[in-house]
C-alpha positions in Angstrom: 0.0 0.0 0.0 1.2 3.5 -0.8 -0.2 6.3 1.4 0.6 9.7 2.9 0.6 10.8 6.5 0.1 14.4 5.4 -2.5 15.6 2.9 -1.0 15.3 -0.6 -0.4 18.7 -2.3 1.0 19.8 -5.5 0.6 18.0 -8.8 0.0 14.5 -7.3 1.8 11.4 -8.5 4.3 11.5 -11.4 3.0 8.5 -13.4 5.5 9.2 -16.2 8.5 8.3 -14.1 7.4 4.9 -12.7 4.5 3.5 -14.9 6.9 2.3 -17.6 8.8 0.4 -14.9 5.7 -1.3 -13.8 4.8 -2.5 -17.3 8.5 -3.5 -17.8 8.1 -5.9 -14.9 10.2 -4.3 -12.3 9.6 -5.8 -8.9 6.8 -4.4 -6.9 8.8 -2.9 -4.0 11.0 -1.0 -6.5 8.0 0.4 -8.3 6.3 1.4 -5.1 9.4 3.1 -3.8 9.6 5.0 -7.2 6.1 6.2 -6.7 7.1 7.7 -3.4 10.4 9.2 -4.5 9.0 10.7 -7.7 6.1 12.2 -5.8 8.6 13.9 -3.5 10.8 15.0 -6.4 7.8 16.6 -8.2 6.5 18.2 -5.1 9.7 19.3 -3.4 12.1 17.4 -1.2 12.1 20.6 0.9 8.4 20.4 1.6 6.4 18.7 4.3 5.1 16.1 1.9 5.2 12.4 2.9 4.5 9.1 1.0 5.3 5.7 2.3 5.0 2.0 1.3 3.4 -0.4 3.8 3.7 -4.2 3.6 0.2 -5.2 4.5 1.3 -8.8 4.9 2.9 -7.5 8.1 -0.3 -5.8 9.4 -1.4 -8.8 11.5 1.8 -8.8 13.5 1.8 -5.0 13.9 -1.9 -5.1 15.0 -1.2 -7.8 17.5 1.9 -6.1 19.0 0.2 -2.7 19.1 -2.9 -4.0 20.7 -0.8 -5.9 23.3 1.1 -2.8 24.1 -2.2 -0.8 24.4 -3.6 -3.4 26.8 -0.5 -3.4 28.9 -0.4 0.3 29.4 -4.1 0.8 30.0 -4.0 1.1 33.8 -1.0 3.4 33.7 -2.7 5.6 31.0 -5.9 5.7 33.1 -4.0 7.0 36.1 -1.8 9.4 34.0 -4.1 10.7 31.3 -2.4 14.1 31.2 1.0 12.6 30.7 -0.3 10.3 28.0 -1.8 13.2 26.2 1.4 15.2 26.6 3.3 12.4 24.8 0.8 12.5 22.0 0.9 16.3 21.8 4.7 16.3 21.5 4.6 14.2 18.4 4.7 15.2 14.7 1.1 16.1 13.8 -0.8 16.1 10.5 -3.5 18.1 8.8 -5.4 20.0 11.5 -4.5 18.0 14.6 -7.1 19.8 16.7 -9.8 18.6 14.4 -8.5 15.2 13.3 -6.0 13.9 15.9 -3.5 12.5 13.5 0.2 12.1 14.5 3.2 10.0 13.6 3.2 6.5 15.0 6.9 5.9 15.3 7.5 9.3 16.8 4.8 8.5 19.4 6.3 5.1 20.2 9.8 6.6 20.6 8.5 9.3 22.9 6.3 6.9 24.9 9.3 4.6 25.4 11.4 7.4 26.7 8.8 8.8 29.0 9.6 7.8 32.6 5.9 7.0 33.3 5.9 4.3 30.7 9.5 2.8 30.9 8.2 -0.3 32.7 6.5 -1.2 29.4 9.6 -1.1 27.3 9.3 -4.6 26.0 5.7 -4.1 24.8 6.5 -0.7 23.3 9.6 -2.0 21.6 7.7 -4.9 20.2 5.1 -2.5 18.7 7.9 -0.3 17.3 9.7 -3.3 15.7 6.4 -4.5 14.1 5.7 -1.0 12.8 9.2 -0.7 11.4 8.9 -4.0 9.6 5.6 -3.0 8.1 7.0 0.3 6.7 9.2 -0.8 3.8 9.9 2.6 2.3 9.4 6.2 3.5 9.9 9.3 1.5 9.5 12.7 3.1 10.5 16.2 2.5 13.0 17.9 4.8 10.2 20.0 6.3 8.2 16.8 7.3 10.2 16.4 10.5 9.5 13.2 12.5 7.4 11.6 9.7 8.1 7.9 9.6 5.5 6.4 7.4 2.3 5.8 9.3 0.0 8.2 11.1 -1.9 7.2 14.2 -5.4 8.5 15.2 -6.2 9.6 18.7 -9.7 10.7 19.3 -8.7 14.0 20.8 -9.8 16.3 18.0 -13.2 17.9 17.4 -14.1 15.2 14.8 -13.2 12.2 16.9 -14.2 10.6 20.1 -13.5 7.0 21.2 -17.1 6.2 20.7 -17.1 7.6 17.2 -15.4 4.4 15.9 -17.4 1.3 16.8 -15.8 -2.2 16.6 -17.1 -2.7 13.1 -15.0 0.3 11.9 -11.8 -0.4 13.9 -10.5 -3.5 15.5 -7.9 -1.4 17.5 -10.2 -1.7 20.6 -7.4 -1.7 23.2 -6.0 1.5 21.7 -9.5 3.0 21.6 -10.0 2.1 25.3 -7.1 4.3 26.2 -9.3 7.3 25.4 
């Protein structure tokens, strides 16, 4: 899957630079990386643009590790809500965070792991971080994109999201949702 953490601006994808390679039979990962890199080339490596390739075959492992981490930290989050929200608020944010609550996942996991309130959960956090890193197989970002690492997380902290806004038939990240 190819996707962007940030809204895609500019002229969009540069099909001329990678479509021929697709038809020539280049391997999938090479073509997907070209999509990301040519998008950034066309829209400025000095911009805040992002585009990443995710290996969805690794999604189950990532899901399981992330949900296990979320379950493990639940009691600590419930007794330290303001600290947990401070960690989220310190992360790289996307679009209009106050409305949508989107932030970088790896940046979040790094900051959660380094926060003294959550250090006792280092194993679970590192397992989630490893699974996330294995799922993100290519990440292209402009120099102004900061701590953009390939996958944005959603926290129901903005005006358009609450934990109850996403029932189980829309998200299976129920342990994550329970943190809010």
